[in-house]
BAKEBA-824741 format. One line per 2 residues: number of its first residue (from 0); for each residue x, y, z of N, C-alpha, C, CB. Coordinates in pm, 1 decimal. Last residue first. Glycine has a CB too. Layout:
<nodes>
NUM = X Y Z X Y Z X Y Z X Y Z ~ ...
</nodes>
This chain:
<nodes>
159 = -969.2 1011.3 -2134.8 -1107.3 926.9 -2251.9 -971.9 843.3 -2385.9 -1268.0 1124.4 -2379.7 ~ -784.9 1026.0 -1971.5 -858.6 913.9 -1938.0 -946.2 870.0 -2045.3 -931.8 937.2 -1822.7
157 = -661.6 1313.8 -2084.7 -615.8 1185.9 -2049.1 -704.3 1017.4 -2041.1 -570.8 1224.8 -1922.3 ~ -806.8 1509.9 -2007.3 -907.0 1415.3 -2130.5 -800.4 1313.6 -2122.5 -944.1 1488.4 -2322.9
155 = -997.8 1406.3 -1662.8 -926.7 1453.6 -1794.5 -922.0 1381.9 -1902.0 -804.2 1478.1 -1780.3 ~ -1072.3 1442.4 -1334.1 -1103.3 1374.5 -1411.5 -1051.6 1464.3 -1569.0 -1251.8 1339.1 -1374.6
153 = -856.7 1502.2 -1025.8 -972.5 1580.7 -1132.1 -967.8 1485.7 -1231.6 -936.5 1746.7 -1200.6 ~ -683.0 1500.9 -812.2 -774.2 1394.5 -913.7 -872.1 1422.8 -992.5 -838.8 1302.7 -852.9
151 = -801.8 1832.5 -672.2 -717.9 1725.1 -703.0 -766.9 1571.3 -749.2 -645.1 1715.9 -589.7 ~ -964.5 2104.3 -742.3 -997.7 1959.9 -745.7 -867.1 1868.7 -837.2 -1162.3 1947.5 -825.8
149 = -817.0 2292.4 -653.4 -991.8 2294.8 -589.8 -1029.8 2181.0 -627.5 -1112.1 2410.1 -649.5 ~ -615.9 2297.0 -807.6 -629.0 2302.4 -672.7 -759.8 2261.4 -619.0 -599.5 2426.3 -632.4
147 = -735.5 2337.8 -1081.4 -681.6 2226.4 -1009.2 -643.8 2239.0 -831.2 -550.6 2196.3 -1092.9 ~ -747.6 2601.9 -1071.3 -884.6 2527.7 -1053.2 -837.4 2387.1 -1056.9 -1004.3 2559.6 -1173.4
145 = -541.9 2819.7 -853.8 -558.0 2697.6 -1012.0 -690.0 2645.4 -946.0 -400.8 2528.6 -1048.6 ~ -424.4 2959.7 -665.9 -359.8 2954.9 -795.3 -424.8 2906.9 -916.6 -255.2 2883.3 -783.3
143 = -713.1 3113.8 -472.5 -575.5 2970.5 -502.7 -555.1 2960.1 -617.6 -602.3 2806.3 -466.4 ~ -808.3 3271.1 -242.2 -803.4 3344.7 -355.4 -664.9 3149.1 -302.6 -769.1 3585.1 -383.3
141 = -1099.0 3423.6 -23.7 -1020.2 3351.9 -70.2 -975.4 3339.0 -171.9 -1038.7 3283.5 -54.5 ~ -1154.3 3719.6 157.1 -1146.2 3619.5 45.9 -1020.1 3491.7 35.9 -1132.9 3713.1 -79.4
139 = -1395.3 3888.3 370.6 -1280.1 3755.9 315.0 -1254.5 3730.2 236.6 -1280.6 3650.3 323.4 ~ -1600.6 4084.8 433.4 -1460.5 4085.5 334.0 -1400.9 3971.1 364.5 -1346.9 4207.2 354.7
137 = -1883.0 3866.3 402.4 -1773.2 3990.0 478.3 -1721.0 3997.8 375.2 -1661.3 3967.0 609.9 ~ -2058.7 3717.1 206.9 -2109.4 3895.7 292.2 -1960.2 3933.8 299.3 -2207.2 3900.2 503.3
135 = -1775.9 3561.4 -5.6 -1907.9 3598.1 44.2 -1981.2 3753.3 115.1 -1913.3 3501.8 138.0 ~ -1531.1 3508.6 -256.2 -1553.2 3606.5 -165.2 -1728.3 3565.2 -119.8 -1518.9 3771.3 -243.1
133 = -1232.1 3429.0 -445.2 -1394.9 3386.8 -360.6 -1384.9 3471.0 -252.6 -1424.8 3210.0 -293.7 ~ -1068.4 3371.9 -694.9 -1059.0 3430.6 -592.5 -1245.8 3441.9 -566.4 -954.9 3570.7 -613.0
131 = -815.7 3185.0 -878.1 -956.6 3235.3 -802.7 -983.6 3242.7 -673.3 -1056.8 3165.3 -831.6 ~ -626.7 3153.8 -1179.9 -648.9 3220.4 -1030.9 -823.3 3250.4 -968.5 -565.3 3385.2 -1043.8
129 = -569.7 2888.9 -1410.2 -660.6 3026.7 -1410.0 -706.8 3004.4 -1262.9 -805.3 3039.3 -1538.5 ~ -288.9 2764.1 -1583.9 -341.6 2764.7 -1432.6 -470.6 2962.7 -1462.0 -127.3 2780.8 -1270.4
127 = -256.3 2658.7 -1901.1 -251.4 2755.9 -1850.8 -364.1 2771.1 -1712.0 -261.8 2839.7 -1961.6 ~ -402.3 2547.5 -2171.8 -253.7 2503.0 -2123.5 -175.1 2626.2 -2009.5 -147.5 2487.7 -2284.8
125 = -624.5 2550.2 -2178.5 -535.1 2695.7 -2265.7 -403.9 2657.4 -2201.4 -590.3 2899.1 -2218.8 ~ -762.1 2350.4 -2163.6 -755.4 2329.8 -2249.2 -685.1 2413.1 -2292.1 -836.3 2306.4 -2286.3
123 = -670.2 2318.6 -1877.8 -580.9 2226.7 -1996.5 -622.5 2272.6 -2122.4 -606.7 2055.4 -1997.5 ~ -819.3 2503.8 -1756.6 -714.7 2531.9 -1778.0 -618.5 2452.2 -1867.5 -682.8 2548.5 -1677.4
121 = -1125.5 2400.4 -1870.6 -1073.5 2524.5 -1877.2 -904.4 2550.6 -1923.8 -1102.8 2573.3 -1741.4 ~ -1083.1 2161.9 -1681.8 -1116.9 2158.5 -1838.7 -1073.5 2250.4 -1897.5 -1244.8 2158.1 -1878.9
119 = -1119.6 2352.5 -1431.6 -1013.6 2234.3 -1438.8 -1028.6 2220.8 -1576.3 -1039.3 2089.0 -1349.8 ~ -1374.9 2448.6 -1510.3 -1258.6 2521.9 -1474.0 -1111.5 2489.5 -1487.1 -1273.2 2541.0 -1361.5
117 = -1539.1 2274.8 -1471.6 -1512.3 2300.5 -1581.6 -1365.6 2428.8 -1582.7 -1658.5 2339.6 -1641.5 ~ -1484.6 2109.9 -1202.8 -1430.6 2035.0 -1370.2 -1425.6 2162.8 -1460.0 -1566.4 1900.0 -1459.1
115 = -1549.4 2331.6 -1064.4 -1448.0 2314.9 -1078.8 -1388.7 2218.6 -1188.5 -1425.1 2297.6 -976.5 ~ -1828.5 2317.3 -1169.9 -1773.5 2412.4 -1206.5 -1657.2 2416.1 -1164.8 -1829.0 2502.7 -1186.6
113 = -1911.9 2062.3 -1014.6 -1921.0 2051.1 -1204.5 -1874.4 2226.4 -1255.2 -2148.5 2004.3 -1278.8 ~ -1929.2 2132.8 -725.5 -1778.5 1994.7 -817.5 -1807.2 2046.1 -977.7 -1833.8 1732.5 -805.3
111 = -1894.7 2482.4 -687.8 -1976.7 2354.1 -667.5 -1844.7 2277.6 -764.5 -2176.4 2353.3 -738.9 ~ -1711.5 2728.3 -613.0 -1725.7 2704.2 -690.5 -1831.7 2511.2 -671.3 -1586.7 2745.4 -746.0
109 = -1700.4 2829.9 -212.6 -1588.7 2747.3 -368.3 -1669.2 2728.4 -411.1 -1485.1 2609.7 -382.7 ~ -1772.4 3112.0 -32.8 -1838.7 3008.7 -103.3 -1717.3 2928.1 -208.7 -1972.3 3084.2 -190.6
107 = -1645.4 3238.3 260.7 -1644.5 3259.3 84.5 -1686.1 3093.9 73.0 -1450.2 3317.8 -13.5 ~ -1839.0 3352.1 500.3 -1655.1 3327.4 454.8 -1718.0 3280.2 313.3 -1524.5 3170.7 565.2
105 = -2124.0 3368.5 620.4 -1982.4 3422.6 646.4 -1847.7 3420.0 575.4 -1952.8 3375.8 744.3 ~ -2357.0 3452.5 463.0 -2275.5 3362.2 373.2 -2170.0 3435.2 471.0 -2273.0 3373.1 179.1
103 = -2690.1 3507.2 591.1 -2535.0 3571.1 583.1 -2493.4 3461.6 580.7 -2463.5 3666.3 694.2 ~ -2992.9 3427.4 444.1 -2930.7 3368.6 589.6 -2766.4 3479.6 548.9 -2904.1 3121.2 597.7
101 = -3170.3 3483.3 237.8 -3178.4 3465.4 339.7 -3090.9 3414.2 476.0 -3246.6 3424.5 312.4 ~ -3025.6 3520.0 -22.8 -3100.0 3613.8 32.9 -3176.1 3597.2 182.8 -3188.5 3635.8 -65.4
99 = -2706.2 3459.2 18.3 -2797.3 3406.5 -50.5 -2884.6 3525.0 55.9 -2816.7 3221.0 -57.2 ~ -2431.4 3535.6 -222.8 -2532.7 3631.7 -136.4 -2664.2 3532.1 -136.0 -2569.5 3806.4 -219.9
97 = -2080.3 3572.4 -368.5 -2218.8 3512.0 -369.3 -2237.2 3570.2 -214.8 -2233.4 3321.6 -399.9 ~ -1846.8 3598.7 -615.8 -1886.8 3646.6 -512.8 -2048.4 3603.9 -485.1 -1855.6 3787.3 -524.2
95 = -1518.1 3557.3 -793.0 -1629.3 3430.2 -769.3 -1713.5 3485.8 -620.4 -1528.9 3243.1 -737.8 ~ -1303.4 3607.0 -1042.3 -1400.5 3630.0 -922.1 -1495.7 3585.6 -898.2 -1438.4 3720.1 -904.6
93 = -1098.1 3404.0 -1224.8 -1203.7 3416.9 -1227.9 -1241.4 3517.4 -1081.5 -1256.1 3279.1 -1249.8 ~ -779.3 3522.8 -1453.5 -846.7 3553.1 -1330.8 -988.0 3533.6 -1321.0 -824.2 3678.0 -1298.9
91 = -747.0 3467.4 -1730.4 -690.0 3444.2 -1656.7 -679.2 3454.3 -1487.7 -636.3 3477.0 -1711.1 ~ -800.2 3282.2 -2025.5 -894.2 3363.5 -1911.3 -756.6 3363.2 -1797.2 -1076.3 3255.7 -1843.2
89 = -683.1 3449.2 -2291.4 -678.6 3343.3 -2244.2 -763.5 3382.1 -2068.0 -510.8 3290.0 -2261.3 ~ -874.4 3396.4 -2647.1 -779.7 3555.6 -2498.8 -731.8 3381.8 -2413.1 -981.5 3746.0 -2320.6
87 = -937.4 3326.8 -2837.7 -801.8 3431.9 -2883.9 -737.7 3427.6 -2766.8 -830.0 3603.6 -2930.7 ~ -1223.0 3406.9 -2804.8 -1174.3 3232.5 -2841.4 -1043.0 3284.8 -2834.1 -1221.3 3135.2 -3014.4
85 = -1472.4 3528.6 -2699.9 -1289.7 3520.9 -2709.1 -1208.4 3438.5 -2711.2 -1225.4 3563.3 -2629.1 ~ -1705.7 3416.7 -2708.3 -1712.6 3554.5 -2771.8 -1553.9 3594.6 -2737.2 -1844.8 3668.4 -2697.6
83 = -1652.4 3185.2 -2608.7 -1763.4 3186.1 -2708.6 -1704.0 3300.1 -2818.0 -1924.4 3230.2 -2632.2 ~ -1491.7 3181.4 -2360.4 -1453.8 3084.6 -2460.7 -1508.5 3101.7 -2595.7 -1488.9 2958.6 -2417.7
81 = -1698.3 3395.0 -2196.2 -1529.4 3392.3 -2219.1 -1474.3 3347.3 -2342.7 -1459.2 3300.8 -2121.9 ~ -1883.6 3229.3 -2207.2 -1931.6 3350.2 -2245.3 -1792.3 3339.8 -2308.5 -1987.4 3473.1 -2137.6
79 = -1818.5 3005.1 -2042.5 -1882.9 2984.3 -2183.8 -1905.8 3134.0 -2223.8 -2035.3 2887.8 -2183.3 ~ -1719.7 3130.2 -1785.0 -1645.6 3050.4 -1861.4 -1704.5 3062.7 -2041.4 -1660.9 2894.4 -1785.3
77 = -1994.2 3201.1 -1664.4 -1818.7 3330.4 -1718.8 -1795.7 3252.5 -1890.0 -1577.9 3278.2 -1560.2 ~ -2091.8 3017.3 -1697.6 -2226.4 3118.1 -1729.6 -2064.7 3192.5 -1843.3 -2337.4 3254.6 -1533.1
75 = -1947.6 2908.7 -1474.6 -1987.0 2825.7 -1595.9 -2084.9 2933.8 -1734.7 -2100.0 2682.6 -1517.6 ~ -1983.8 3027.0 -1253.9 -1900.0 3030.4 -1333.4 -1835.7 2961.0 -1425.6 -1853.3 3054.6 -1293.5
73 = -2316.4 3050.6 -1243.2 -2241.6 3174.7 -1280.2 -2116.2 3152.9 -1350.2 -2211.6 3253.4 -1163.2 ~ -2510.6 2781.5 -1313.8 -2423.7 2836.1 -1259.7 -2322.9 2965.5 -1267.1 -2385.7 2761.7 -1258.5
71 = -2804.3 2728.6 -1399.8 -2686.9 2737.3 -1512.8 -2641.7 2816.4 -1306.3 -2707.0 2870.5 -1740.5 ~ -3051.9 2417.4 -1433.0 -2993.2 2526.1 -1388.0 -2878.7 2570.6 -1413.4 -2994.0 2525.0 -1291.2
69 = -3151.4 2156.7 -1477.1 -3084.5 2245.8 -1591.7 -3062.0 2395.6 -1587.0 -3161.2 2232.3 -1706.1 ~ -3186.7 2028.5 -1222.8 -3143.9 2041.4 -1251.9 -3075.9 2126.9 -1415.0 -3158.6 1973.4 -1196.5
67 = -3424.4 2212.2 -1108.6 -3292.6 2248.0 -1133.1 -3193.6 2139.6 -1159.9 -3250.1 2320.7 -1028.6 ~ -3676.7 2353.1 -1290.7 -3636.2 2217.7 -1253.5 -3479.6 2215.1 -1286.6 -3724.5 2100.6 -1337.4
65 = -3715.2 2594.8 -1234.3 -3750.3 2510.7 -1173.2 -3759.3 2421.8 -1171.7 -3796.3 2513.9 -1153.3 ~ -3376.1 2741.5 -1239.3 -3491.7 2713.1 -1331.0 -3576.4 2653.8 -1246.5 -3465.9 2626.9 -1454.8
63 = -3137.9 3002.6 -1226.5 -3172.3 2939.7 -1146.2 -3287.9 2864.9 -1297.1 -3219.7 3028.7 -991.7 ~ -2825.8 3129.2 -1309.6 -2931.8 3161.4 -1360.0 -3018.1 3063.6 -1342.0 -2920.1 3196.2 -1474.9
61 = -2573.9 3349.5 -1189.1 -2598.0 3194.6 -1189.0 -2817.6 3225.8 -1196.7 -2499.9 3090.9 -982.2 ~ -2367.0 3514.4 -1377.8 -2438.3 3499.0 -1292.1 -2512.4 3363.4 -1306.9 -2507.9 3606.7 -1285.0
59 = -2049.1 3615.1 -1564.7 -2131.9 3590.7 -1572.7 -2228.7 3546.5 -1396.7 -2099.6 3511.3 -1680.0 ~ -1866.3 3876.6 -1745.5 -1966.1 3860.8 -1637.7 -2011.5 3735.5 -1697.7 -2082.6 3982.8 -1612.8
57 = -1505.3 3996.7 -1855.6 -1676.3 3868.1 -1910.8 -1721.9 3863.9 -1777.5 -1647.6 3649.8 -1984.2 ~ -1313.6 4181.3 -1919.3 -1370.0 4098.9 -1820.9 -1460.9 4081.3 -1875.2 -1389.1 4131.6 -1697.9
55 = -980.7 4262.4 -2130.0 -1158.4 4258.9 -2085.8 -1195.6 4184.2 -1951.6 -1255.7 4167.8 -2209.9 ~ -758.7 4204.9 -2063.7 -763.9 4299.1 -1995.4 -904.8 4243.6 -2029.7 -693.9 4439.7 -2017.2
53 = -614.2 4009.8 -2213.9 -638.3 4140.2 -2304.3 -707.3 4198.2 -2197.5 -726.3 4131.7 -2457.6 ~ -661.7 3764.9 -2117.9 -529.1 3798.9 -2109.1 -526.1 3951.4 -2192.6 -431.1 3671.0 -2176.2
51 = -957.4 3864.0 -1894.5 -861.8 3789.6 -2010.3 -709.0 3837.5 -1984.3 -911.2 3839.2 -2183.1 ~ -1123.0 3749.3 -1630.5 -1045.9 3880.9 -1631.6 -958.3 3785.7 -1732.1 -971.7 3962.6 -1467.9
49 = -1454.7 3737.2 -1545.2 -1320.3 3687.3 -1547.2 -1276.5 3791.0 -1590.2 -1281.4 3569.8 -1619.1 ~ -1724.0 3725.0 -1241.6 -1616.8 3776.4 -1351.8 -1504.4 3702.4 -1406.1 -1552.9 3883.9 -1305.3
47 = -1948.4 3595.0 -1141.5 -1825.3 3525.3 -1136.1 -1837.1 3647.1 -1292.7 -1808.8 3308.0 -1131.0 ~ -2195.8 3578.5 -862.8 -2180.3 3639.3 -943.9 -1995.6 3609.7 -1028.3 -2227.5 3769.4 -876.2
45 = -2555.1 3416.3 -731.5 -2341.6 3417.2 -760.4 -2387.6 3548.3 -847.2 -2217.1 3231.0 -893.3 ~ -2807.5 3371.9 -474.0 -2697.0 3410.1 -564.4 -2543.0 3389.6 -585.9 -2701.9 3510.2 -556.7
43 = -2998.6 3218.0 -377.7 -2874.3 3214.2 -381.6 -2819.9 3312.7 -517.8 -2838.4 3061.3 -382.6 ~ -3303.5 3182.0 -388.9 -3253.0 3326.5 -328.1 -3104.8 3333.4 -264.0 -3355.9 3371.0 -205.4
41 = -3385.5 2991.6 -485.5 -3299.7 2995.3 -342.5 -3240.4 3079.7 -286.4 -3213.9 2930.5 -332.5 ~ -3609.8 3095.0 -648.7 -3617.6 2952.9 -569.0 -3511.9 2979.3 -446.0 -3565.1 2803.2 -676.5
39 = -3453.9 3303.0 -827.5 -3568.6 3332.9 -746.6 -3640.9 3212.1 -691.3 -3661.2 3412.3 -823.9 ~ -3232.9 3385.4 -936.8 -3224.2 3297.8 -795.3 -3372.5 3287.1 -721.4 -3110.1 3379.9 -678.6
37 = -3039.5 3529.1 -1158.4 -3192.9 3531.3 -1141.6 -3201.7 3367.5 -1011.2 -3292.9 3505.4 -1349.1 ~ -2858.7 3847.7 -1070.1 -2844.7 3640.1 -1094.8 -3003.3 3648.2 -1077.6 -2731.3 3496.4 -926.9
35 = -2720.0 4081.2 -1069.9 -2823.5 4041.6 -1194.6 -2854.1 3953.7 -1231.1 -2810.3 4066.4 -1291.6 ~ -2571.1 4097.9 -847.7 -2680.9 4122.5 -876.8 -2820.5 4114.1 -958.0 -2654.7 4169.3 -874.9
33 = -2347.0 3949.6 -999.4 -2435.3 3904.4 -889.4 -2588.2 3960.5 -886.3 -2366.1 3944.7 -759.4 ~ -2246.7 4150.8 -1139.0 -2314.1 3997.5 -1208.2 -2394.5 3960.0 -1136.6 -2229.9 3870.2 -1229.2
31 = -2144.0 4291.3 -887.0 -2234.6 4368.3 -1042.0 -2301.0 4238.7 -1077.3 -2117.3 4440.9 -1209.1 ~ -1958.8 4096.6 -828.8 -2052.1 4166.8 -765.4 -2183.3 4243.9 -817.5 -1984.5 4241.8 -712.8
29 = -1816.6 4101.8 -1013.8 -1854.3 3988.4 -1022.0 -1964.2 4036.7 -892.9 -1733.4 3864.3 -1013.4 ~ -1712.9 4370.7 -1028.7 -1792.2 4354.0 -1151.7 -1805.0 4180.0 -1068.4 -1697.5 4390.8 -1345.8
27 = -1515.0 4385.4 -784.4 -1643.3 4487.6 -792.7 -1763.0 4402.5 -907.7 -1578.8 4671.8 -870.1 ~ -1337.4 4175.7 -819.9 -1419.4 4178.7 -731.4 -1546.2 4232.5 -771.1 -1369.1 4235.6 -636.0
25 = -1222.5 4408.6 -999.1 -1253.6 4218.1 -1089.1 -1359.2 4209.3 -998.0 -1108.4 4042.6 -1073.8 ~ -1087.0 4532.9 -862.8 -1206.7 4607.3 -989.4 -1306.9 4513.6 -1027.4 -1134.9 4652.8 -1149.5
23 = -920.1 4409.8 -707.7 -1069.2 4485.5 -633.0 -1171.9 4512.9 -782.2 -1020.6 4688.0 -531.5 ~ -758.7 4356.3 -891.8 -831.0 4251.8 -861.3 -963.8 4310.4 -783.6 -742.5 4151.7 -780.5
21 = -662.7 4563.8 -991.6 -740.4 4502.8 -1107.3 -792.2 4380.9 -1037.7 -649.5 4467.7 -1247.3 ~ -539.4 4660.7 -749.2 -601.4 4733.9 -802.8 -712.3 4670.1 -900.8 -514.8 4810.8 -850.6
19 = -397.7 4390.9 -541.0 -405.0 4487.1 -622.0 -540.6 4521.6 -677.0 -321.3 4461.3 -712.7 ~ -539.5 4360.2 -236.5 -539.1 4263.7 -321.4 -431.1 4431.4 -412.0 -731.1 4171.3 -381.7
17 = -630.3 4480.2 -4.1 -490.3 4385.5 35.3 -461.5 4314.9 -83.5 -508.1 4266.5 163.6 ~ -868.6 4526.2 -33.3 -754.3 4633.4 16.7 -642.5 4563.7 9.7 -765.7 4694.7 165.1
15 = -1052.2 4263.1 22.3 -1001.4 4321.9 -108.2 -936.6 4449.7 -66.2 -1119.2 4348.1 -220.7 ~ -977.6 4197.4 359.1 -995.3 4283.3 284.0 -998.3 4267.4 110.1 -909.8 4357.5 332.2
13 = -785.7 3924.9 452.2 -909.1 4058.7 513.1 -1019.3 4135.6 446.3 -840.3 4180.2 553.2 ~ -728.1 3680.9 262.5 -718.8 3845.1 289.8 -844.8 3833.9 427.7 -779.0 3972.0 110.8
11 = -525.4 3338.3 228.3 -708.7 3459.2 337.2 -684.2 3578.9 333.2 -747.2 3452.0 546.3 ~ -504.6 3106.1 32.6 -456.5 3268.2 68.2 -546.7 3322.4 117.2 -415.5 3363.5 -38.4
9 = -464.9 2748.1 29.9 -540.3 2889.2 62.7 -472.4 3008.7 107.8 -634.1 2871.9 165.2 ~ -310.3 2497.2 -84.0 -293.8 2617.9 -22.4 -409.4 2712.9 -98.5 -134.3 2669.4 -36.8
7 = -423.5 2148.4 -90.3 -455.3 2282.8 -155.4 -377.6 2362.6 -25.3 -647.6 2321.3 -187.2 ~ -229.5 1885.6 -151.2 -265.8 1965.7 -10.8 -320.6 2102.3 -159.6 -75.5 2013.8 152.8
5 = -241.8 1464.2 -76.0 -261.1 1594.5 -164.7 -267.0 1665.5 -103.3 -352.4 1620.2 -244.7 ~ -38.6 1275.6 -54.9 -57.5 1329.9 9.6 -108.6 1439.1 -60.3 22.6 1328.7 79.9
3 = -58.1 866.9 -125.2 11.3 1032.0 -193.4 -145.4 1108.8 -125.0 39.1 1049.6 -450.9 ~ 62.7 575.4 -37.4 12.9 681.6 19.3 29.8 803.0 -99.6 89.2 705.3 161.6
1 = 45.7 211.8 -73.4 82.9 368.5 -98.4 8.1 465.3 -4.0 44.1 414.7 -252.9 ~ 96.1 -139.8 52.0 -23.4 -26.8 32.6 144.1 139.7 39.9 -205.5 -38.7 243.9
</nodes>
């Protein structure tokens, strides 16, 4: 028997003011996207903002549906928007903001498993990591250097 140790390093900031200005702006854009989310059932709003290699910012917001499996997550909306409308640009950073209308979200919420897979796949596709910034209701921020940090042992094209 052997063991393989997997580690994820999360950088925790007490405030967005500790980040470079371009990251602060990206988080503000994610907040604007969050405000545009369609979440009539869960009241859980998620906004995502992706900064591309040319500086363009692309937004995504969750889109709920009464048939829950048909819902679209903000992260995947933003990734798809970027890939479709800016196919020649690399995705550098994705900022994710969440808000629950029913209760406080005291710490940043990480992307769901499907979104982790989509981010990891995009990293493989562009042969470059995507940095992830996450923020809940308060000022605390989490940062990871890649989607693969959030999805160790992920499934990829090498298995196909």
